[in-house]
C-alpha positions, 0 to 999 in steps of 0.5 A: 867344282861345286857340283863335284863337291856336292857329289862327294858331300851331298848335304852341302848348301851353296850361298853366293854373296854378291852386290845389288848392282849385279845380283839379278844377273847372278841369279839368272846365271845361277839358274842354269846350275844343277843345284841353285845357290842362295844368292844374297846381296845385302850386308846383313844377309852376307853377315848371316851367310858368313856366320853360317859358313864352314867353307868358302870358294873365293876369288883372291882379293879383299874377300879373302881378308873378310873370310879370314876375319870371320875364320872361314877356311877357303880355297882361292880360284881365279881364272883370266884370259890367256893374254892376262896370264902371260902378262902377269906371269912375266911380272909376278915375283911371288908364288902366292897372291892370296892376302892371307898367305902373303901377310902370314908368310904361309901357303895355308890357303890353297890357290888355283890361278889361271890354267890351274883353276879347274873343277877337279883340283878345286873340288879336291881342295875344297873337300880337303879344307872341309874335312882335313882338320890339320889343313883347317887348323893351318888355315885358321892359324894363318888367318889369326896371324894375318888379322893380328898383323893387320891390327885386329885382335 
């Protein structure tokens, strides 16, 4: 997805926050990418990366709240093993899993889960979140509402 986005937005720079325990593994894996990301692992570097970010591709979970607190528009992508998809699809009773969407009662943050987590739709959603001002505003409004409802503000 990031390669496709880079082809459409050549000036994009990828920063990959991680934690010290897996940072070296992430760096090794990322060396295979056509465009090497900047890997950051300490809290100060992560704060700087968030401050400079215009957009994020993230797995669902608490990172979506961190991004919301920093007002960074995002796209959620998360794949899993086939058996996990089957089990979750039987248990899931909501059409969204992203905390910003759940707390704000919107669907402002695009989600691509399981078999829908594919490069083309992710890249298209990322480009939309980067360039479509209406979509960006909807996300920022949902993020602000989420943070207010969670007690920040």
